N, C-alpha and C positions, 0 to 999 in steps of 0.2 A: 336383463335391465334393472338398473339398482331402484331402491325403492323410494319415495318420495321423502321415508323419515331420513335416509341416509344422506338426501340431500341436503334437508334442513339441518341436518347434526353437521356437515361439514359446512353448512354457511355460518354456522355457530362457531366454529373450531378454527375458521380463516378469518372470522370476525375479530375474535379474542387474541390469535396469534398476530395477526395484522396490528392491534392498537400495541400488543407488548414489542411488535419487533418496529414499530414507526419511531420509536426511541434510540437503537441500536441502526437502524437506516439512516438515521439523521448521522450520526456520529461517523459510520462509514462514508457517507456523500461528501461531509467535509472533509475528511482525510484522502478520500478519491481525488477531489477538487484541488487539495492541497498537493498533490504528490503531481498532479500535471505540471506544477511549476518547481519542479524539487530541481531544477537543472539553471533556476533563476535565481536572485538572491531577494525575492518578495518574501517579507515576512521572515525574515534573517538578520540576524545583528553577529557584529564582530566578536569575536571569541578570541582568547591568546591563551594556550596551555605553554606549560614548560614540562620538558619532560627529562630526566636525568639519565644519561646513556652509557654507555663506555666509552673511552676516550679514543682518539686517532680510529673511529670508524670510516670504512671508504663509503664513497657514494652510494654503491649497492647496499651494502652492509645497511646504511643508516634508511633507506628507504625499506629495509626491510623492517625493522626496528621499530618505526614509525607506523607503518602499515597504513600510508594515507593515499587514497584513489587519486589517479593524477601524477604521483609524484613525478618532479620533473628537474634536475641540478640545473642552475641557468649559473652560477659561479661557481668556483674554486680555486682554494688556495693553499698555503702550507697550514693555515692555523682553521681556517674559516668554509665552510660549506654554503653555499647561498641558493635555495631551491624554492621553488614556485610559492612557496605558501608560508616558508620561513628563513630560519637559519640555523645552523651547528657550529658550534663551537668546541674543536676537535682538542683543545688543550684542558677544556673544563668538561667537557662532554656535554653541555647544556645545550640541549634542541629547544627553539622557541620556534613554535609552530602559530600561523595565525590563519584563522577560518571562519569563514560564517555559518550558523547554525541556526535553526528554531529553537523559542524557548523550550523548557522543558515540557510545558501541555503540549504543544503543537509537536514536539520529536516525539512523546507517546502515540500520536495518533496516526504521525509516520508507521511507526514500528508495527502499529495495529494493523497494515496495510501488507507489511514486508512481513510478516511471522511466517516461522519456518518451521517445522516439527522439534526445532531445539528450541524453542518458546511456549510458553503456557498459552498464550495467545491463539496458537493455531485450531484449539478447541472450538475457538468463538466462531473464528471463519470460518469449520467447518461445519457448525450446526448452523450457522446463518448460512451459509448455502445451500443446507438441506432443508432450511425452515421457506427457503425461497422454490426450489425445486417443489414445496409442499402447495405452495401459494399457485404455481402454473397448474399443476394437475387440479388441485381442488376447485379452479377457478373456472374449469369445464366441466367437473362432476356436479358443480351445483346448481347446473341447469339441465334440463332434461334435454336427451340428444335429438329429438324430434322436433323442437322448436327453433323458428329463424333467428333468435337469439344467439343460439348456440353454434348453429351453421354459420353465422356470420362471425361469431367469435372464433372458431377456426379460421376462416379467411383471414380476419385480422395480426392472428397469431403468426399464419403463415405468411403475411407481408412483411412482419417485423423479424422471423427469424430470417429469410432472403435478406432483408434489411442490414440486419447483424451481421451476416455469411459477406456481404456486398464489402460493406465498412473492412472488415476483417482484411480481404480480399487486399482492396483496392487504397486502402486507407495507412495499410502500414508501408 
């Protein structure tokens, strides 16, 4: 059984790390809420980009060059390809793309959640996840195992775990 000094020390670490991570959690919470609405146009504004591409591209080659999600050709003639997000002039090679996107600050928040190993942000995501695991463990070590508070905490944590699993199973 752990000593009361260990419990006290973990409470202190839990408290200070909690204060530090509260700022990070606020950023993650805002970006997570923002990502829920990523398929809508909420907080997005229209942007127009021009790309100078090779001339006489086929529709398939144009889609590969532009790398636009959901690329679909609507009309095509000898000199122009009209696609869902814009137009391409085959003679000049100029592609005009109209999209809606977040302002720069919000784009960075979205990238925070989408960070992969190709981005330096993934270290923040890993350290944040490990810190949350520390909170899970230290929350139980802060209380003596024989107390009613500890036993009730285990029950409530179990209910939360089952709730999360049920949401994953039936919510997807």
